[in-house]
C-alpha positions as CSV (number, residue, x, y, z in Angstrom):
1,M,49.8,-49.4,123.9
2,T,45.9,-49.6,124.8
3,P,43.9,-52.5,123.9
4,A,41.8,-50.7,121.4
5,T,45.0,-49.7,119.1
6,T,46.7,-53.0,119.2
7,P,47.4,-54.5,115.8
8,T,45.5,-57.7,116.6
9,H,42.3,-55.8,117.7
10,R,42.3,-53.8,114.3
11,R,42.6,-57.0,112.4
12,A,39.6,-58.5,114.2
13,R,37.5,-55.4,113.5
14,V,38.3,-55.6,109.8
15,A,37.8,-59.4,109.6
16,G,34.2,-58.9,110.9
17,E,33.3,-56.6,107.9
18,S,34.9,-58.9,105.4
19,G,32.6,-59.2,102.3
20,S,30.5,-56.2,103.0
21,V,31.9,-54.4,99.9
22,L,31.1,-57.4,97.8
23,V,27.4,-57.2,98.8
24,L,27.3,-53.5,98.3
25,T,28.8,-53.9,94.8
26,L,26.4,-56.7,93.8
27,G,23.5,-54.6,95.0
28,L,24.6,-51.6,92.9
29,A,25.2,-53.8,89.9
30,V,21.6,-55.1,90.2
31,V,20.1,-51.5,90.6
32,A,22.2,-50.5,87.5
33,L,21.0,-53.4,85.5
34,L,17.4,-52.6,86.3
35,L,17.8,-48.9,85.5
36,V,19.4,-49.9,82.0
37,A,16.3,-52.2,81.5
38,V,13.8,-49.4,82.2
39,V,15.7,-47.0,80.1
40,V,15.8,-49.5,77.0
41,D,12.2,-50.3,77.4
42,V,10.9,-46.7,77.8
43,S,13.1,-45.6,74.8
44,R,11.5,-48.3,72.7
45,L,8.0,-47.2,73.8
46,F,8.9,-43.6,73.0
47,L,10.2,-44.4,69.6
48,T,7.2,-46.7,68.8
49,R,4.9,-43.8,69.7
50,R,6.8,-41.3,67.5
51,A,6.6,-43.8,64.7
52,L,2.9,-44.3,65.2
53,A,2.3,-40.5,65.4
54,G,4.3,-40.2,62.1
55,A,2.2,-42.8,60.4
56,A,-1.1,-41.1,61.5
57,D,0.1,-37.9,60.2
58,A,1.1,-39.3,56.9
59,A,-2.3,-41.1,56.5
60,A,-4.0,-37.8,57.4
61,L,-2.2,-36.0,54.7
62,A,-3.0,-38.8,52.3
63,G,-6.7,-38.4,53.2
64,A,-6.4,-34.7,52.9
65,Q,-5.5,-35.2,49.3
66,A,-8.9,-36.4,48.6
67,A,-10.6,-33.2,47.7
68,D,-14.1,-33.0,46.5
69,L,-13.4,-32.3,43.0
70,P,-17.0,-31.2,41.9
71,A,-17.2,-28.8,44.8
72,V,-13.9,-27.3,43.9
73,Y,-14.4,-26.9,40.3
74,S,-17.9,-25.4,40.8
75,G,-16.5,-22.5,42.9
76,E,-17.7,-23.7,46.5
77,A,-14.0,-23.6,47.6
78,A,-13.8,-19.7,47.0
79,D,-13.1,-19.0,50.7
80,G,-9.8,-20.9,50.6
81,D,-10.9,-24.1,52.3
82,V,-10.8,-27.1,50.0
83,P,-13.8,-29.3,50.6
84,L,-13.0,-32.9,51.2
85,D,-15.3,-35.8,50.3
86,P,-15.7,-38.1,53.4
87,A,-15.9,-41.4,51.4
88,S,-12.8,-40.4,49.4
89,V,-10.9,-39.5,52.6
90,D,-11.6,-42.9,54.2
91,A,-10.5,-44.7,50.9
92,A,-7.3,-42.7,50.7
93,V,-6.5,-43.3,54.2
94,V,-7.1,-47.1,54.1
95,A,-5.2,-47.3,50.8
96,Y,-2.2,-45.4,52.3
97,V,-2.0,-47.7,55.5
98,R,-2.1,-50.7,53.3
99,S,0.4,-49.4,50.6
100,A,2.9,-47.9,52.8
101,G,3.8,-51.2,54.6
102,L,3.1,-50.0,57.9
103,A,1.7,-53.3,59.3
104,D,5.3,-54.5,58.6
105,Q,7.0,-51.7,60.6
106,L,4.4,-51.4,63.5
107,T,3.3,-54.6,65.2
108,G,-0.5,-55.0,65.6
109,L,-1.1,-51.9,63.6
110,S,-4.9,-51.1,63.4
111,L,-6.7,-48.2,61.9
112,V,-9.1,-47.2,64.7
113,D,-10.9,-44.1,63.2
114,V,-10.8,-41.6,60.4
115,Q,-12.8,-38.4,61.0
116,T,-13.3,-35.4,58.7
117,D,-15.3,-32.2,59.1
118,G,-15.1,-31.5,55.4
119,T,-11.8,-29.5,55.6
120,T,-9.6,-31.3,57.9
121,V,-8.7,-35.0,58.6
122,S,-8.0,-36.8,61.8
123,V,-6.6,-40.4,61.9
124,T,-6.4,-42.6,64.9
125,L,-4.0,-45.6,64.7
126,T,-3.0,-48.2,67.5
127,A,0.0,-50.5,67.7
128,R,1.7,-52.7,70.2
129,A,5.1,-51.7,71.4
130,E,7.7,-54.5,71.6
131,L,9.5,-54.0,74.8
132,P,12.8,-56.1,74.4
133,L,13.5,-56.5,78.1
134,Y,10.2,-56.2,79.9
135,S,8.4,-58.6,77.4
136,S,11.1,-61.3,78.0
137,V,10.5,-61.5,81.7
138,T,6.8,-61.0,82.0
139,P,3.6,-62.9,80.6
140,L,3.1,-60.0,78.2
141,P,5.0,-61.3,75.1
142,R,3.4,-59.1,72.5
143,G,4.4,-55.7,74.2
144,C,2.1,-53.0,75.5
145,P,-0.6,-51.1,73.4
146,S,0.3,-47.8,72.2
147,R,-2.0,-45.2,70.7
């Protein structure tokens, strides 16, 4: 037998690498936990943005119901576009945001802008996304802004 293949030499080589699998396993576990944290937070951000977009769409639909009735009944809407009264649109959007309880569902909800060109309504809302894991380890306890 040569010295490189003796059973004692094999044991010595294996004994020098003792614990390396444990270190690699711990490193993999840390990377996996960080990946889970990122996925959870990005999912929450995505779902908050979808809820915010849905709320803005619903508010715009509520504003679009505020037709300028005198213009409709006088025949100004003969071309198919229903004219909207800007003051009524603003009031309808604000009333919808308050009555729908959106502030309870979306943290820090604020109505930024309501625009109408007379036939369409555009609503801009902002809110804060509560990120469950990122917010608990950073000095950003209220989440991140979402628009």
